[in-house]
N, C-alpha and C positions, 0 to 999 in steps of 0.2 A: 181350444176352440176359437180363441180370439184371433190367432193367426189364420185359421181357416176362413173365418168370416171376413177378415181384412182382405185376404186374397180374393174371395168371391166378390166383394165390392169393387176391388180394383179391376177384376176381369169383367164385371158388368160395365164399368166405364169404358174399358177397352173394346168390348163388343158393340157398345153404343156408337163409338167412333168408327169402328170397322164396318158394321152393318146397321146403319141408321134406319133402314127400311124394315128391319125385323119387328115382329109383333112381340108383345109381352109373353105370349105363350112360347114362342120360339126361344126367347132369351131364357125363360125359366127352364126349358128342356135342356138347353146348352149348358146351363150352370148347375142343373140339378137342384134348383131351389123352387119355392112356390111362386105362383103368380102374384100373390099379395106382397110377398117380400120384394119381388122385382118392381112392382108398382110403387111401393113405398120408397125404395132407394133410387128409382129414376127421378122422383120429385126432389129428393135431397141432393142428388148429383147435379141436376139441372139448376138448382138454386145456388150452387157454389161455383167458384171459378174452375176452369178446366183442369188446372194443375194443382188444385188444393189437396194436400195429403191429409189434412186434419179431418175433413169430412168423412174419410174412410174409417175413422176410429169407431164411430157409432156411439150409442148411448146404452147405459145399463138398463136391462129389462127386468131386473130382479125386483119383486114386489117389496114394499116397505114392511109389510107384515105378512110374511109367508105363512101359509097354513101348515099345520102339523103333518109331518110325513106319515104315510101309511106304514103300518107295521109289516114286517116281512111275512108274518103268518097270514095276513090278509091277502098279500100278493100271491103267496103260494096257493091259497084257497081259490083265488080267481083263476089261476092257471089250471088248477085241478078240475074245476068246473068246466073249463074250456076243453080240456083234454079228455075228461071222463064225464059226460053229461049225466046228471043225477036223475033219479026217478024214471028211468027208462025213456028219457027224451031221445027221440029218433033223429035228431039233427045236431049239428054243431051249434052250441049256444052263442049268440052274439052279445054285445054289451048290454042290451036291454034285458035279455034273459038272465044274464049273470047278475045284473042289478036286482032282479026279482029273487034269486036264490040266496044271495049273500045274507040278508037280514034273517033268514030262516035257518041259518047254521047255528046249532046250539053251542058248539065250542067257541065261536066268535062272540056270541051273546054273553056267555059266562065270563070270558076274559075281559069284556067291556072295551074292546078295541074300537077305534074310530073306523067307520066304513065309508067308502066313497058314496057320494050322493048324486053323482051325475054319470051318464053313460060316456061322457067325454073322457073322464078320468080312467074308466075301465078300458076304453078304446086305446088310450095312450099307453097303458100298461101292456096290453096285448101287442101293440106295435113294437114296443121296446123289447119285449121278450120273443119277438119273431113269430108270433101267432098270426099276425095279419101283415101281408106284404102288398105294397102298392106298385102298380105298373105305370110307367110313363105314358102319357097320352100319345096316340098315333096322329101325326100331323100329315095332312095331305100336301103334296108337293106338285101342283099343276105346273106344267112347263109349256112355254110357247116355242114355236119353231124359230130358232135363231137365224141370223143372216148366214149366207153361204160362206163356208170355209172358216167360220169363227169358233165353232165348238166341235171337238173331236171326241170319239169314244174308242177305247182300246181294250182288247181282251185277247186271251190265248184260246186256241181251239186245238184239241188233240186229234191227230190222225190215227184213230184206233185200229185201222186195218194193218198198220205196220206191226209185224210180230216183235215180241220182246227179244232182247239180246241175251243169250244164256250167260254171257260173261259181263254184262253191263246193265243198262236200265231195264227194268221190268215193266214200267208204266210210263206213259207220256214219252215214248221213244222219239217221236217226231211231232212237233207242234208248229202252229202257224200263229203269228202275231198279226191280227187284223186291225186296221185303223179306218174308221168310218166317219165321214163328215155328217153331222146331224142335219145341217141346213139343206143339203142336197142329196143325201143317201149315197154319195159317191164313195167307192172303196178307194182310199188313197194309197194304201200299202198293204201288202201281205207278205210278211217275212217268214220264211220257212227255215227251221233250224232244228237240229237234234239235241241241242244243249242250251235251252233258254234258261239262263240264270239271271241274277240281278245285273250282272255285268254285261252280258250279251243283250239283254232286253234294253238296257240303257243305251248301248251302242246302236241298236236298231231304231230306237226313238230319236237319237241324235241324227241318224242318217235321214229319217223322215223329215225332220225339221230342215235339214240342209236342202232336201229335194223340193219341198212344198212351201217352206217359210214357217213363220211363227204364228199359230192361232191365238185367239183370245183365251181359250181355256181348253183343257182336256179332262176327260172323266175316266177314272180307273176303278176297278174293284179292289178288294182287300187282299189280293194275292201278295204273299210275302216278298215276291220279287219286285213289287212296286213299293210297298209301304213297310216292309220288314225293317226292324231296327234291333240292335243288341239290347240285352237286358240292362236297365239303368240309363238308357239314353232318353233325354228330354227333348231333343230337337228332331226335325223331320228326317226321313231317310234320304239317301243320296239322290235318288230319282226326283223326289219332291224338291230338294234343294236345287238340283240342276234346273228344273223347270222354273222355279220361282226366281232364280238368278237371271233367267232369260225374260222375265216379266210375264210368264204364262201362269194363269190361275189353274190350280189343280183341284178337282172335285173328286173326293173319294166316296164311293157308295157306302151306304149303311150295311151292317152285317146281314147276310141272308136276304138281300133285296136286289135280285138280279134285274128286276124291271127298271131300276134306276139307270141301268146301262142297256136299255132296251133295243136301241138301234143296232149295236154290234151283236147283241144276243140274237136278234131276229136274223141278221145276216148269217150267223153261225148255223141256224137251222137250214137256210137256203144252201149254204156251202156244204153242209153234211148231206142233204137229200139229193141235190142236183150235181154234186161233184164227187165227194169222197165215197158215198154209197154206190154211185154208178160205176166208178173206175176201180175201186178197191185197191189203191196203191199199196205196195208192200215194201218199198225202199224210199230212202230220202230223195233220190233223184227223180223217182216216179211221182212223189208228192209234189215236188217243185214243178215238174212238167205240167201236171194236171191243174195245179193251182194257178200257174201263170196263164194257161189257156182260159181258165174260168174267170179270172179277173177281167180279161178283155171281153169275154162273153157277158159278164154281169154289167160292166160299165157301158158297153156300146151296143149290145144286141138284145139282151133279155129285157122285156117290158117290166117295169117296176110300178106296182100299184100304190105306192106311197103318195101322199098328198102333194109333195113337192115335185114329183115326177109326172103325175097324170097319165099313168099307164104307158110310159115311155122309158127307154133306158136312161139311167141317170146322166150320162154324158151327152146324150141326145137332148134331154130336157135342159141341161145346163152346159151348152157347148163351150162357153167362156167362163172360166172360174176367176173370181177376183184375185188379184195379186196380193200376197201376204208379205209383211216385212221379213226381210232376209235376216239370217243369223248375223249378229255383229261380229266384227273381228276381235274386239276386246270386250270382256265381260267383268262386271263387278262380282267377284267370287263370293262376297258376303251379302249380296243383295237380298237373299232370302230372309235374312234376319230382320229386315224392316217390317215384315208382316207380323212379327212377334213383339213389336214395340208396344210397351205398356202391359204385357201379360205378367201375371203374378204367379209365383210358385211358393210352396211351403216346404221347408226342409227342417229336419231335426238334427241338431248339432251332436256330433259323436263325442266320444270320451276324450278325443284328442283336441276338441275345440274346432273341428272343421266340418264343412258341409260338402256335399257332392252334387254337382250340376253337370249333366251330360258327360258323366264319367271323368270329370275333372274336379279336383279338390281345391277348396278355398278356406284358408284359416281365418277364424273369427276371434274366439277367445275360449280358453278352457273353462272360464266361469259360467259359460252358457251351455255346458255339456248337459244333454238330455232335454233341452228346451227347444221349442219350435220358433223359427224365424220366417219372416215373409220376405220374398225376393221379388224385385221388379226388374224386368228386362228392358234395357234401353237399346232398342234395335238400331237406332240411328248412329249412335256412337260406339256400339259394341261393348256396353258396360253393364254390369250387374250391380244393382243397388240393394242393400240389406236394410230391413226395417225391423227394429226391436225396441221395446220400451226402455230396456236397460243397456242399450248400446247406442253410442253415437253413430249417426248414419255413416255407413262405410260403402265404398264403391270399389269394384274390382273389374279390370278389363277381362272380358270373356276369353277363355282359352280355346285354342283350336281354330281361330279365325285366320283367314289369309291376309286380310288388311292390305290387299293390292289387287290390281286389275290383271286378268289373265286372258290370253288368246283362246278363242274357241277351238281352232284347229291346232294340231300338233306342228311344231316348228323345229327345224334343225338347229336353230340358234338357241339352244337351251341355256347357254351361259348367261344370256341376258335376263333370265327369269330367276327370281330369288328362290332360295331353297325353302321348301314348305316346313310348317311346324312338324309335320309327320317325319320329315327327314331329320330334323334336329332331335326329335325325341327318340327315334330309332337309333340314331348315331350314339346317343347317350347310353343305349342299352347294348352297345357292342356291334350293332349292325352297320353296314357300310353306308356312307353318305351318298346321296344321289341328287342330281339337279332336279329342279321343279319341272312339272309337266303341266299342260294346259288343264282347264277346268274339267273338260269332258273326261280326260284320262284319269284325273285325280278322283272324280266321282266313281269311275269304273274300279279303280283300285280300292276305294272305300267299300263299295258293295261286295267286291270279291272277298275282302278281308272279313266282311260281315258273315260270309258263309263259313268262315273258319272258326267262329266262336264256339267253344266246346260246351255251350249251354243246351244245344238242341240234341234230341236223340239221334238225328241223322248226321252228326258231326263227322263220323268216320267216312260215310259215303260222300259227303261234300268235300272232304279233304282229298279223297281219291279222284273226284271229278276235277279238282284243281290242278292235276298233273298236266292237263292239256292246255293250260293257259299260256298265252304268248309271252315270251321273254321281253317283248317291247314294253310291256306295262310295268314289269317288276325289275328292280335291281337284282343282281345275282343272289344276294343273301335272302332277300324277301322271297325270291322265286323258290329257293330251297325250302324256306319255311312253309310255303304254300304246298309243297310236295309231301309234307307230313312231319317235318322236324319239329321242334317245340312250338306248337301253335298257340299255347296259352299266353305267350308274350303279347299277342295282339289284343287281348281283352280290354286294354286301356288305350289303344291307338286307333280304334276303328274309324271314328268319325272326325278325327282331327285333320283330315286331308281336304274336306270340302265344306 
């Protein structure tokens, strides 16, 4: 527990630096702690220097004279009264009712056992035994209309009128990736494809950035093609890394909260009722034809009753859109790690004396086997710091980082780009070496290999869908593995490329 609390205090200081405008309720919900705990530790952290590690140790809360522990028979009787109400009580008894019935139990009186004297003790026992569950408070998230072309919303829409392929996909045969600007309600892009995977979705997103520039932020739902990561991964998915390396903030909607992505969801209703339901396209070419025509109709002819448009078409209401920063020629491939600077993790040392962080192993000491250690991420220098009372502070360079700048677009002069850590590690496993690729293509390769992890029930289907991948992205041996040869080799290489 000491390591867990240490990590929670470190993450509180990290969140205070990352989101200084957050309320105590938002901090408590993000950390899974109480508001009183957050209030107490905010005062302690503000009274200490910003980089003081000693303040995170905390003080002992153990009472000097702890009361006698309740007997197991008393706890069993409390749970029995809770599960089987006595004397025909027609409701589930709470702590007050249980406190009334306990002194009237003859077996407990004859045994002379100590009984709880407060409902707080009974409430704590019921919570510990899973009889009372607490729900997190629901926080309202009012949003103001952002400036034009600053915040985008993205989502997939299924063209359900396209019939299933008897020898291929049975659902979502053709999908459209729609990109809406929240500030103007302008439809920026509508990519139609039959095979939207994590790789093709990233490619469509990169194409949109090249066409319109870089926004301040984008909002996504929890589609696995956006936020999916392999089991055991601690760092964001390839799409999130790609955007953060470009300096774009990524907002992921909460589970089962489509209203948080309301602008693009509302467009989906219009797109379905006024386009797909009217034309009923049955082929990929037909979907692309009607979608392209509807995009022009939506932006330039159809009156939009949103506040920003004033019952005018979006492009008529906003004839001149502000210019956005263009994609840079060279990108810091590890720029996404800066947002994790100061975050704390907790790991249990295995029997070999090692810990695992993001599918990479770091050796500490065999004497710590079975114990928990606290880890702090130094996102500026790409270093992992280990904190434990019986271990002198150790630091490890994070594995899997590029530690170099990469071009955004692909180049023919691949010889001037250093080989990636993925190439080095695959070469050690008997695969052929390959020259490095730009950031976008490396992220594409990472998300494609994510589909090949045999942890999911759809692994076989995903492997078959990988047969249509371009040879430009993979080296020959990697391409053969993507077609179904031993895919288990990739379980430890997935995110070392980006």
